[in-house]
PQR file with spaces between the fields and no chain letter, atoms N, CA, C, O and H, PARSE charges and radii, in Angstrom:
ATOM       1  N    MET     1       0.836   -1.185    0.007 -0.4000 1.5000
ATOM       2  CA   MET     1       0.000    0.003    0.004 -0.0000 2.0000
ATOM       3  C    MET     1       0.874    1.239   -0.006  0.5500 1.7000
ATOM       4  O    MET     1       1.991    1.220    0.512 -0.5500 1.4000
ATOM       5  N    ASP     2       0.389    2.277   -0.574 -0.4000 1.5000
ATOM       6  CA   ASP     2       1.122    3.541   -0.700 -0.0000 2.0000
ATOM       7  C    ASP     2       0.794    4.427    0.531  0.5500 1.7000
ATOM       8  O    ASP     2      -0.323    4.929    0.652 -0.5500 1.4000
ATOM       9  H    ASP     2      -0.518    2.292   -0.995  0.4000 1.0000
ATOM      10  N    PRO     3       1.757    4.610    1.423 -0.5600 1.5000
ATOM      11  CA   PRO     3       1.489    5.417    2.617  0.2800 2.0000
ATOM      12  C    PRO     3       1.044    6.844    2.325  0.5500 1.7000
ATOM      13  O    PRO     3       0.176    7.370    3.023 -0.5500 1.4000
ATOM      14  N    ALA     4       1.615    7.477    1.314 -0.4000 1.5000
ATOM      15  CA   ALA     4       1.211    8.831    0.977 -0.0000 2.0000
ATOM      16  C    ALA     4      -0.259    8.877    0.518  0.5500 1.7000
ATOM      17  O    ALA     4      -1.003    9.780    0.903 -0.5500 1.4000
ATOM      18  H    ALA     4       2.320    7.050    0.747  0.4000 1.0000
ATOM      19  N    ALA     5      -0.661    7.926   -0.284 -0.4000 1.5000
ATOM      20  CA   ALA     5      -2.036    7.890   -0.749 -0.0000 2.0000
ATOM      21  C    ALA     5      -2.999    7.622    0.424  0.5500 1.7000
ATOM      22  O    ALA     5      -4.064    8.233    0.510 -0.5500 1.4000
ATOM      23  H    ALA     5      -0.058    7.193   -0.597  0.4000 1.0000
ATOM      24  N    LEU     6      -2.616    6.712    1.311 -0.4000 1.5000
ATOM      25  CA   LEU     6      -3.444    6.442    2.486 -0.0000 2.0000
ATOM      26  C    LEU     6      -3.587    7.685    3.348  0.5500 1.7000
ATOM      27  O    LEU     6      -4.683    7.992    3.815 -0.5500 1.4000
ATOM      28  H    LEU     6      -1.751    6.215    1.240  0.4000 1.0000
ATOM      29  N    LYS     7      -2.494    8.401    3.563 -0.4000 1.5000
ATOM      30  CA   LYS     7      -2.568    9.601    4.376 -0.0000 2.0000
ATOM      31  C    LYS     7      -3.462   10.654    3.721  0.5500 1.7000
ATOM      32  O    LYS     7      -4.278   11.286    4.391 -0.5500 1.4000
ATOM      33  H    LYS     7      -1.603    8.151    3.183  0.4000 1.0000
ATOM      34  N    ARG     8      -3.305   10.838    2.423 -0.4000 1.5000
ATOM      35  CA   ARG     8      -4.176   11.797    1.720 -0.0000 2.0000
ATOM      36  C    ARG     8      -5.648   11.421    1.825  0.5500 1.7000
ATOM      37  O    ARG     8      -6.502   12.264    2.101 -0.5500 1.4000
ATOM      38  H    ARG     8      -2.642   10.324    1.878  0.4000 1.0000
ATOM      39  N    GLU     9      -5.926   10.150    1.601 -0.4000 1.5000
ATOM      40  CA   GLU     9      -7.332    9.689    1.560 -0.0000 2.0000
ATOM      41  C    GLU     9      -7.991    9.623    2.941  0.5500 1.7000
ATOM      42  O    GLU     9      -9.151   10.002    3.104 -0.5500 1.4000
ATOM      43  H    GLU     9      -5.232    9.466    1.377  0.4000 1.0000
ATOM      44  N    TYR    10      -7.237    9.138    3.930 -0.4000 1.5000
ATOM      45  CA   TYR    10      -7.863    8.837    5.230 -0.0000 2.0000
ATOM      46  C    TYR    10      -7.294    9.600    6.423  0.5500 1.7000
ATOM      47  O    TYR    10      -7.811    9.489    7.535 -0.5500 1.4000
ATOM      48  H    TYR    10      -6.295    8.830    3.797  0.4000 1.0000
ATOM      49  N    GLY    11      -6.239   10.370    6.198 -0.4000 1.5000
ATOM      50  CA   GLY    11      -5.533   11.036    7.284 -0.0000 2.0000
ATOM      51  C    GLY    11      -6.373   11.983    8.117  0.5500 1.7000
ATOM      52  O    GLY    11      -6.049   12.224    9.280 -0.5500 1.4000
ATOM      53  H    GLY    11      -5.819   10.460    5.295  0.4000 1.0000
ATOM      54  N    ARG    12      -7.443   12.526    7.556 -0.4000 1.5000
ATOM      55  CA   ARG    12      -8.336   13.389    8.292 -0.0000 2.0000
ATOM      56  C    ARG    12      -9.221   12.612    9.279  0.5500 1.7000
ATOM      57  O    ARG    12      -9.751   13.176   10.236 -0.5500 1.4000
ATOM      58  H    ARG    12      -7.706   12.330    6.611  0.4000 1.0000
ATOM      59  N    HIS    13      -9.365   11.317    9.024 -0.4000 1.5000
ATOM      60  CA   HIS    13     -10.354   10.537    9.778 -0.0000 2.0000
ATOM      61  C    HIS    13      -9.775    9.503   10.736  0.5500 1.7000
ATOM      62  O    HIS    13     -10.474    9.006   11.619 -0.5500 1.4000
ATOM      63  H    HIS    13      -8.935   10.859    8.246  0.4000 1.0000
ATOM      64  N    LEU    14      -8.522    9.187   10.563 -0.4000 1.5000
ATOM      65  CA   LEU    14      -7.938    8.157   11.450 -0.0000 2.0000
ATOM      66  C    LEU    14      -6.454    8.365   11.625  0.5500 1.7000
ATOM      67  O    LEU    14      -5.818    9.119   10.888 -0.5500 1.4000
ATOM      68  H    LEU    14      -7.954    9.590    9.846  0.4000 1.0000
ATOM      69  N    ALA    15      -5.916    7.680   12.616 -0.4000 1.5000
ATOM      70  CA   ALA    15      -4.459    7.722   12.892 -0.0000 2.0000
ATOM      71  C    ALA    15      -3.837    6.468   12.324  0.5500 1.7000
ATOM      72  O    ALA    15      -4.503    5.446   12.159 -0.5500 1.4000
ATOM      73  H    ALA    15      -6.433    7.068   13.215  0.4000 1.0000
ATOM      74  N    PHE    16      -2.547    6.557   12.023 -0.4000 1.5000
ATOM      75  CA   PHE    16      -1.810    5.418   11.461 -0.0000 2.0000
ATOM      76  C    PHE    16      -0.849    4.896   12.493  0.5500 1.7000
ATOM      77  O    PHE    16      -0.308    5.652   13.299 -0.5500 1.4000
ATOM      78  H    PHE    16      -2.006    7.388   12.157  0.4000 1.0000
ATOM      79  N    TRP    17      -0.639    3.591   12.462 -0.4000 1.5000
ATOM      80  CA   TRP    17       0.275    2.924   13.390 -0.0000 2.0000
ATOM      81  C    TRP    17       1.134    1.970   12.564  0.5500 1.7000
ATOM      82  O    TRP    17       0.598    1.138   11.833 -0.5500 1.4000
ATOM      83  H    TRP    17      -1.079    2.977   11.807  0.4000 1.0000
ATOM      84  N    GLY    18       2.439    2.075   12.667 -0.4000 1.5000
ATOM      85  CA   GLY    18       3.318    1.128   11.971 -0.0000 2.0000
ATOM      86  C    GLY    18       4.039    1.743   10.802  0.5500 1.7000
ATOM      87  O    GLY    18       4.391    2.922   10.813 -0.5500 1.4000
ATOM      88  H    GLY    18       2.875    2.751   13.261  0.4000 1.0000
ATOM      89  N    GLY    19       4.254    0.934    9.803 -0.4000 1.5000
ATOM      90  CA   GLY    19       4.885    1.397    8.575 -0.0000 2.0000
ATOM      91  C    GLY    19       6.351    1.042    8.428  0.5500 1.7000
ATOM      92  O    GLY    19       6.929    1.258    7.362 -0.5500 1.4000
ATOM      93  H    GLY    19       3.968   -0.024    9.793  0.4000 1.0000
ATOM      94  N    ILE    20       6.975    0.495    9.481 -0.4000 1.5000
ATOM      95  CA   ILE    20       8.381    0.117    9.366 -0.0000 2.0000
ATOM      96  C    ILE    20       8.415   -1.391    9.050  0.5500 1.7000
ATOM      97  O    ILE    20       8.005   -2.218    9.864 -0.5500 1.4000
ATOM      98  H    ILE    20       6.506    0.319   10.347  0.4000 1.0000
ATOM      99  N    ASP    21       8.895   -1.711    7.889 -0.4000 1.5000
ATOM     100  CA   ASP    21       8.868   -3.067    7.321 -0.0000 2.0000
ATOM     101  C    ASP    21       9.699   -4.060    8.111  0.5500 1.7000
ATOM     102  O    ASP    21      10.905   -3.866    8.264 -0.5500 1.4000
ATOM     103  H    ASP    21       9.228   -1.039    7.227  0.4000 1.0000
ATOM     104  N    THR    22       9.082   -5.119    8.616 -0.4000 1.5000
ATOM     105  CA   THR    22       9.812   -6.151    9.368 -0.0000 2.0000
ATOM     106  C    THR    22      10.205   -7.331    8.478  0.5500 1.7000
ATOM     107  O    THR    22      10.869   -8.254    8.948 -0.5500 1.4000
ATOM     108  H    THR    22       8.102   -5.276    8.492  0.4000 1.0000
ATOM     109  N    HIS    23       9.815   -7.320    7.219 -0.4000 1.5000
ATOM     110  CA   HIS    23      10.145   -8.405    6.296 -0.0000 2.0000
ATOM     111  C    HIS    23      11.481   -8.161    5.572  0.5500 1.7000
ATOM     112  O    HIS    23      12.270   -9.085    5.378 -0.5500 1.4000
ATOM     113  H    HIS    23       9.275   -6.570    6.836  0.4000 1.0000
ATOM     114  N    ARG    24      11.719   -6.884    5.173 -0.4000 1.5000
ATOM     115  CA   ARG    24      12.945   -6.584    4.438 -0.0000 2.0000
ATOM     116  C    ARG    24      13.812   -5.565    5.145  0.5500 1.7000
ATOM     117  O    ARG    24      15.000   -5.807    5.360 -0.5500 1.4000
ATOM     118  H    ARG    24      11.077   -6.133    5.330  0.4000 1.0000
ATOM     119  N    VAL    25      13.245   -4.440    5.506 -0.4000 1.5000
ATOM     120  CA   VAL    25      14.049   -3.318    6.002 -0.0000 2.0000
ATOM     121  C    VAL    25      14.733   -3.652    7.337  0.5500 1.7000
ATOM     122  O    VAL    25      15.955   -3.537    7.435 -0.5500 1.4000
ATOM     123  H    VAL    25      12.280   -4.243    5.331  0.4000 1.0000
ATOM     124  N    LEU    26      13.993   -4.053    8.342 -0.4000 1.5000
ATOM     125  CA   LEU    26      14.618   -4.300    9.634 -0.0000 2.0000
ATOM     126  C    LEU    26      15.593   -5.486    9.644  0.5500 1.7000
ATOM     127  O    LEU    26      16.693   -5.348   10.180 -0.5500 1.4000
ATOM     128  H    LEU    26      13.001   -4.146    8.262  0.4000 1.0000
ATOM     129  N    PRO    27      15.236   -6.641    9.077 -0.5600 1.5000
ATOM     130  CA   PRO    27      16.189   -7.749    9.159  0.2800 2.0000
ATOM     131  C    PRO    27      17.348   -7.671    8.195  0.5500 1.7000
ATOM     132  O    PRO    27      18.401   -8.233    8.495 -0.5500 1.4000
ATOM     133  N    THR    28      17.227   -7.008    7.053 -0.4000 1.5000
ATOM     134  CA   THR    28      18.297   -7.045    6.050 -0.0000 2.0000
ATOM     135  C    THR    28      18.834   -5.685    5.637  0.5500 1.7000
ATOM     136  O    THR    28      19.880   -5.600    4.993 -0.5500 1.4000
ATOM     137  H    THR    28      16.372   -6.551    6.809  0.4000 1.0000
ATOM     138  N    GLY    29      18.131   -4.624    6.001 -0.4000 1.5000
ATOM     139  CA   GLY    29      18.581   -3.277    5.592 -0.0000 2.0000
ATOM     140  C    GLY    29      19.751   -2.805    6.416  0.5500 1.7000
ATOM     141  O    GLY    29      19.935   -3.214    7.563 -0.5500 1.4000
ATOM     142  H    GLY    29      17.281   -4.694    6.524  0.4000 1.0000
ATOM     143  N    SER    30      20.530   -1.949    5.823 -0.4000 1.5000
ATOM     144  CA   SER    30      21.635   -1.331    6.527 -0.0000 2.0000
ATOM     145  C    SER    30      21.071   -0.323    7.537  0.5500 1.7000
ATOM     146  O    SER    30      19.912    0.076    7.433 -0.5500 1.4000
ATOM     147  H    SER    30      20.381   -1.617    4.892  0.4000 1.0000
ATOM     148  N    PRO    31      21.880    0.082    8.503 -0.5600 1.5000
ATOM     149  CA   PRO    31      21.414    1.137    9.423  0.2800 2.0000
ATOM     150  C    PRO    31      20.931    2.377    8.677  0.5500 1.7000
ATOM     151  O    PRO    31      19.955    3.008    9.082 -0.5500 1.4000
ATOM     152  N    ALA    32      21.607    2.724    7.599 -0.4000 1.5000
ATOM     153  CA   ALA    32      21.192    3.893    6.814 -0.0000 2.0000
ATOM     154  C    ALA    32      19.821    3.690    6.159  0.5500 1.7000
ATOM     155  O    ALA    32      19.018    4.620    6.092 -0.5500 1.4000
ATOM     156  H    ALA    32      22.400    2.212    7.269  0.4000 1.0000
ATOM     157  N    GLU    33      19.557    2.462    5.674 -0.4000 1.5000
ATOM     158  CA   GLU    33      18.256    2.168    5.071 -0.0000 2.0000
ATOM     159  C    GLU    33      17.137    2.209    6.101  0.5500 1.7000
ATOM     160  O    GLU    33      16.045    2.705    5.825 -0.5500 1.4000
ATOM     161  H    GLU    33      20.210    1.706    5.728  0.4000 1.0000
ATOM     162  N    VAL    34      17.419    1.680    7.297 -0.4000 1.5000
ATOM     163  CA   VAL    34      16.441    1.711    8.364 -0.0000 2.0000
ATOM     164  C    VAL    34      16.139    3.185    8.726  0.5500 1.7000
ATOM     165  O    VAL    34      14.980    3.578    8.856 -0.5500 1.4000
ATOM     166  H    VAL    34      18.306    1.277    7.521  0.4000 1.0000
ATOM     167  N    ALA    35      17.201    3.977    8.884 -0.4000 1.5000
ATOM     168  CA   ALA    35      17.012    5.392    9.245 -0.0000 2.0000
ATOM     169  C    ALA    35      16.213    6.132    8.166  0.5500 1.7000
ATOM     170  O    ALA    35      15.343    6.945    8.476 -0.5500 1.4000
ATOM     171  H    ALA    35      18.143    3.657    8.779  0.4000 1.0000
ATOM     172  N    ALA    36      16.517    5.843    6.908 -0.4000 1.5000
ATOM     173  CA   ALA    36      15.805    6.511    5.806 -0.0000 2.0000
ATOM     174  C    ALA    36      14.317    6.133    5.803  0.5500 1.7000
ATOM     175  O    ALA    36      13.452    6.978    5.575 -0.5500 1.4000
ATOM     176  H    ALA    36      17.224    5.182    6.656  0.4000 1.0000
ATOM     177  N    THR    37      14.041    4.864    6.057 -0.4000 1.5000
ATOM     178  CA   THR    37      12.645    4.406    6.115 -0.0000 2.0000
ATOM     179  C    THR    37      11.903    5.076    7.272  0.5500 1.7000
ATOM     180  O    THR    37      10.766    5.518    7.105 -0.5500 1.4000
ATOM     181  H    THR    37      14.744    4.178    6.242  0.4000 1.0000
ATOM     182  N    VAL    38      12.525    5.152    8.418 -0.4000 1.5000
ATOM     183  CA   VAL    38      11.899    5.793    9.579 -0.0000 2.0000
ATOM     184  C    VAL    38      11.641    7.262    9.261  0.5500 1.7000
ATOM     185  O    VAL    38      10.542    7.756    9.513 -0.5500 1.4000
ATOM     186  H    VAL    38      13.449    4.794    8.554  0.4000 1.0000
ATOM     187  N    LYS    39      12.604    7.956    8.726 -0.4000 1.5000
ATOM     188  CA   LYS    39      12.413    9.368    8.367 -0.0000 2.0000
ATOM     189  C    LYS    39      11.303    9.549    7.340  0.5500 1.7000
ATOM     190  O    LYS    39      10.508   10.483    7.436 -0.5500 1.4000
ATOM     191  H    LYS    39      13.497    7.555    8.522  0.4000 1.0000
ATOM     192  N    ARG    40      11.253    8.657    6.362 -0.4000 1.5000
ATOM     193  CA   ARG    40      10.205    8.757    5.318 -0.0000 2.0000
ATOM     194  C    ARG    40       8.818    8.544    5.904  0.5500 1.7000
ATOM     195  O    ARG    40       7.883    9.265    5.558 -0.5500 1.4000
ATOM     196  H    ARG    40      11.900    7.898    6.285  0.4000 1.0000
ATOM     197  N    MET    41       8.673    7.550    6.797 -0.4000 1.5000
ATOM     198  CA   MET    41       7.361    7.296    7.408 -0.0000 2.0000
ATOM     199  C    MET    41       6.923    8.450    8.306  0.5500 1.7000
ATOM     200  O    MET    41       5.754    8.836    8.299 -0.5500 1.4000
ATOM     201  H    MET    41       9.432    6.964    7.078  0.4000 1.0000
ATOM     202  N    ILE    42       7.859    8.998    9.077 -0.4000 1.5000
ATOM     203  CA   ILE    42       7.533   10.151    9.920 -0.0000 2.0000
ATOM     204  C    ILE    42       7.077   11.322    9.052  0.5500 1.7000
ATOM     205  O    ILE    42       6.083   11.981    9.356 -0.5500 1.4000
ATOM     206  H    ILE    42       8.808    8.684    9.082  0.4000 1.0000
ATOM     207  N    SER    43       7.807   11.569    7.981 -0.4000 1.5000
ATOM     208  CA   SER    43       7.471   12.676    7.070 -0.0000 2.0000
ATOM     209  C    SER    43       6.128   12.447    6.394  0.5500 1.7000
ATOM     210  O    SER    43       5.305   13.359    6.306 -0.5500 1.4000
ATOM     211  H    SER    43       8.614   11.034    7.734  0.4000 1.0000
ATOM     212  N    THR    44       5.912   11.233    5.921 -0.4000 1.5000
ATOM     213  CA   THR    44       4.713   10.925    5.143 -0.0000 2.0000
ATOM     214  C    THR    44       3.476   10.760    6.015  0.5500 1.7000
ATOM     215  O    THR    44       2.479   11.457    5.828 -0.5500 1.4000
ATOM     216  H    THR    44       6.580   10.493    5.992  0.4000 1.0000
ATOM     217  N    LEU    45       3.543    9.848    6.953 -0.4000 1.5000
ATOM     218  CA   LEU    45       2.361    9.539    7.774 -0.0000 2.0000
ATOM     219  C    LEU    45       2.201   10.492    8.964  0.5500 1.7000
ATOM     220  O    LEU    45       1.102   10.645    9.496 -0.5500 1.4000
ATOM     221  H    LEU    45       4.353    9.282    7.104  0.4000 1.0000
ATOM     222  N    GLY    46       3.290   11.125    9.376 -0.4000 1.5000
ATOM     223  CA   GLY    46       3.232   12.001   10.519 -0.0000 2.0000
ATOM     224  C    GLY    46       2.877   13.439   10.209  0.5500 1.7000
ATOM     225  O    GLY    46       2.649   14.241   11.114 -0.5500 1.4000
ATOM     226  H    GLY    46       4.184   11.000    8.944  0.4000 1.0000
ATOM     227  N    ALA    47       2.830   13.760    8.946 -0.4000 1.5000
ATOM     228  CA   ALA    47       2.509   15.154    8.547 -0.0000 2.0000
ATOM     229  C    ALA    47       1.149   15.559    9.146  0.5500 1.7000
ATOM     230  O    ALA    47       0.126   14.948    8.839 -0.5500 1.4000
ATOM     231  H    ALA    47       3.015   13.108    8.210  0.4000 1.0000
ATOM     232  N    GLY    48       1.148   16.570    9.982 -0.4000 1.5000
ATOM     233  CA   GLY    48      -0.103   17.038   10.557 -0.0000 2.0000
ATOM     234  C    GLY    48      -0.571   16.207   11.737  0.5500 1.7000
ATOM     235  O    GLY    48      -1.675   16.428   12.233 -0.5500 1.4000
ATOM     236  H    GLY    48       1.980   17.066   10.232  0.4000 1.0000
ATOM     237  N    GLY    49       0.223   15.266   12.201 -0.4000 1.5000
ATOM     238  CA   GLY    49      -0.149   14.434   13.333 -0.0000 2.0000
ATOM     239  C    GLY    49      -0.865   13.161   12.920  0.5500 1.7000
ATOM     240  O    GLY    49      -1.057   12.909   11.730 -0.5500 1.4000
ATOM     241  H    GLY    49       1.120   15.086   11.798  0.4000 1.0000
ATOM     242  N    GLY    50      -1.253   12.372   13.880 -0.4000 1.5000
ATOM     243  CA   GLY    50      -1.989   11.151   13.610 -0.0000 2.0000
ATOM     244  C    GLY    50      -1.126    9.971   13.184  0.5500 1.7000
ATOM     245  O    GLY    50      -1.536    9.174   12.339 -0.5500 1.4000
ATOM     246  H    GLY    50      -1.098   12.577   14.846  0.4000 1.0000
ATOM     247  N    TYR    51       0.077    9.854   13.768 -0.4000 1.5000
ATOM     248  CA   TYR    51       0.948    8.726   13.429 -0.0000 2.0000
ATOM     249  C    TYR    51       1.682    8.226   14.653  0.5500 1.7000
ATOM     250  O    TYR    51       2.245    9.010   15.418 -0.5500 1.4000
ATOM     251  H    TYR    51       0.410   10.501   14.454  0.4000 1.0000
ATOM     252  N    VAL    52       1.673    6.907   14.835 -0.4000 1.5000
ATOM     253  CA   VAL    52       2.468    6.252   15.880 -0.0000 2.0000
ATOM     254  C    VAL    52       3.538    5.473   15.166  0.5500 1.7000
ATOM     255  O    VAL    52       3.235    4.518   14.452 -0.5500 1.4000
ATOM     256  H    VAL    52       1.216    6.271   14.214  0.4000 1.0000
ATOM     257  N    LEU    53       4.795    5.865   15.344 -0.4000 1.5000
ATOM     258  CA   LEU    53       5.929    5.184   14.726 -0.0000 2.0000
ATOM     259  C    LEU    53       6.112    3.827   15.357  0.5500 1.7000
ATOM     260  O    LEU    53       6.304    3.724   16.569 -0.5500 1.4000
ATOM     261  H    LEU    53       5.040    6.641   15.924  0.4000 1.0000
ATOM     262  N    ALA    54       6.055    2.773   14.545 -0.4000 1.5000
ATOM     263  CA   ALA    54       6.188    1.400   15.027 -0.0000 2.0000
ATOM     264  C    ALA    54       6.474    0.502   13.831  0.5500 1.7000
ATOM     265  O    ALA    54       6.346    0.919   12.680 -0.5500 1.4000
ATOM     266  H    ALA    54       5.900    2.857   13.560  0.4000 1.0000
ATOM     267  N    SER    55       6.863   -0.741   14.121 -0.4000 1.5000
ATOM     268  CA   SER    55       7.033   -1.727   13.056 -0.0000 2.0000
ATOM     269  C    SER    55       5.630   -2.164   12.608  0.5500 1.7000
ATOM     270  O    SER    55       4.645   -1.942   13.312 -0.5500 1.4000
ATOM     271  H    SER    55       6.967   -1.080   15.056  0.4000 1.0000
ATOM     272  N    VAL    56       5.561   -2.785   11.432 -0.4000 1.5000
ATOM     273  CA   VAL    56       4.257   -3.228   10.935 -0.0000 2.0000
ATOM     274  C    VAL    56       3.746   -4.471   11.667  0.5500 1.7000
ATOM     275  O    VAL    56       2.538   -4.706   11.715 -0.5500 1.4000
ATOM     276  H    VAL    56       6.361   -2.966   10.860  0.4000 1.0000
ATOM     277  N    HIS    57       4.645   -5.258   12.231 -0.4000 1.5000
ATOM     278  CA   HIS    57       4.307   -6.446   12.994 -0.0000 2.0000
ATOM     279  C    HIS    57       5.274   -6.552   14.161  0.5500 1.7000
ATOM     280  O    HIS    57       6.078   -5.645   14.376 -0.5500 1.4000
ATOM     281  H    HIS    57       5.626   -5.067   12.192  0.4000 1.0000
ATOM     282  N    ASN    58       5.213   -7.623   14.907 -0.4000 1.5000
ATOM     283  CA   ASN    58       6.204   -7.864   15.960 -0.0000 2.0000
ATOM     284  C    ASN    58       7.585   -7.912   15.346  0.5500 1.7000
ATOM     285  O    ASN    58       7.752   -8.390   14.224 -0.5500 1.4000
ATOM     286  H    ASN    58       4.560   -8.359   14.732  0.4000 1.0000
ATOM     287  N    ILE    59       8.561   -7.428   16.061 -0.4000 1.5000
ATOM     288  CA   ILE    59       9.941   -7.476   15.577 -0.0000 2.0000
ATOM     289  C    ILE    59      10.518   -8.858   15.923  0.5500 1.7000
ATOM     290  O    ILE    59      10.603   -9.238   17.091 -0.5500 1.4000
ATOM     291  H    ILE    59       8.424   -7.040   16.973  0.4000 1.0000
ATOM     292  N    MET    60      10.900   -9.579   14.899 -0.4000 1.5000
ATOM     293  CA   MET    60      11.363  -10.941   15.069 -0.0000 2.0000
ATOM     294  C    MET    60      12.858  -10.996   15.380  0.5500 1.7000
ATOM     295  O    MET    60      13.559   -9.994   15.242 -0.5500 1.4000
ATOM     296  H    MET    60      10.831   -9.271   13.950  0.4000 1.0000
ATOM     297  N    ALA    61      13.345  -12.161   15.797 -0.4000 1.5000
ATOM     298  CA   ALA    61      14.743  -12.344   16.185 -0.0000 2.0000
ATOM     299  C    ALA    61      15.711  -11.988   15.056  0.5500 1.7000
ATOM     300  O    ALA    61      16.843  -11.586   15.323 -0.5500 1.4000
ATOM     301  H    ALA    61      12.775  -12.976   15.909  0.4000 1.0000
ATOM     302  N    GLU    62      15.283  -12.129   13.810 -0.4000 1.5000
ATOM     303  CA   GLU    62      16.133  -11.839   12.668 -0.0000 2.0000
ATOM     304  C    GLU    62      16.502  -10.345   12.583  0.5500 1.7000
ATOM     305  O    GLU    62      17.399   -9.960   11.834 -0.5500 1.4000
ATOM     306  H    GLU    62      14.363  -12.455   13.593  0.4000 1.0000
ATOM     307  N    CYS    63      15.820   -9.545   13.336 -0.4000 1.5000
ATOM     308  CA   CYS    63      16.023   -8.091   13.287 -0.0000 2.0000
ATOM     309  C    CYS    63      16.997   -7.615   14.346  0.5500 1.7000
ATOM     310  O    CYS    63      16.878   -6.499   14.850 -0.5500 1.4000
ATOM     311  H    CYS    63      15.091   -9.858   13.945  0.4000 1.0000
ATOM     312  N    ARG    64      17.957   -8.455   14.683 -0.4000 1.5000
ATOM     313  CA   ARG    64      18.979   -8.052   15.665 -0.0000 2.0000
ATOM     314  C    ARG    64      19.757   -6.858   15.168  0.5500 1.7000
ATOM     315  O    ARG    64      19.956   -6.668   13.968 -0.5500 1.4000
ATOM     316  H    ARG    64      18.054   -9.362   14.273  0.4000 1.0000
ATOM     317  N    ARG    65      20.190   -6.059   16.121 -0.4000 1.5000
ATOM     318  CA   ARG    65      21.012   -4.908   15.760 -0.0000 2.0000
ATOM     319  C    ARG    65      22.340   -5.381   15.219  0.5500 1.7000
ATOM     320  O    ARG    65      23.030   -6.188   15.842 -0.5500 1.4000
ATOM     321  H    ARG    65      20.028   -6.213   17.096  0.4000 1.0000
ATOM     322  N    ARG    66      22.692   -4.871   14.054 -0.4000 1.5000
ATOM     323  CA   ARG    66      23.987   -5.210   13.482 -0.0000 2.0000
ATOM     324  C    ARG    66      24.974   -4.104   13.756  0.5500 1.7000
ATOM     325  O    ARG    66      24.622   -2.925   13.742 -0.5500 1.4000
ATOM     326  H    ARG    66      22.131   -4.215   13.548  0.4000 1.0000
ATOM     327  N    MET    67      26.172   -4.474   13.998 -0.4000 1.5000
ATOM     328  CA   MET    67      27.242   -3.495   14.266 -0.0000 2.0000
ATOM     329  C    MET    67      27.975   -3.155   12.992  0.5500 1.7000
ATOM     330  O    MET    67      28.907   -2.352   13.011 -0.5500 1.4000
ATOM     331  H    MET    67      26.458   -5.432   14.010  0.4000 1.0000
């Protein structure tokens, strides 16, 4: 789903929760990719309020912090 389209269509009527991908971004993305995704979701879904920053599902063991 397109977060920007969802925000435009429904952002006046509801709040969003999640948006941080636990399938690709968290387990396999670089720290820079994770940071970029977080910034993009805050900018897109958080514009004007109504957003809780969180993963889309439970964070699994594969999403360990990499050094």
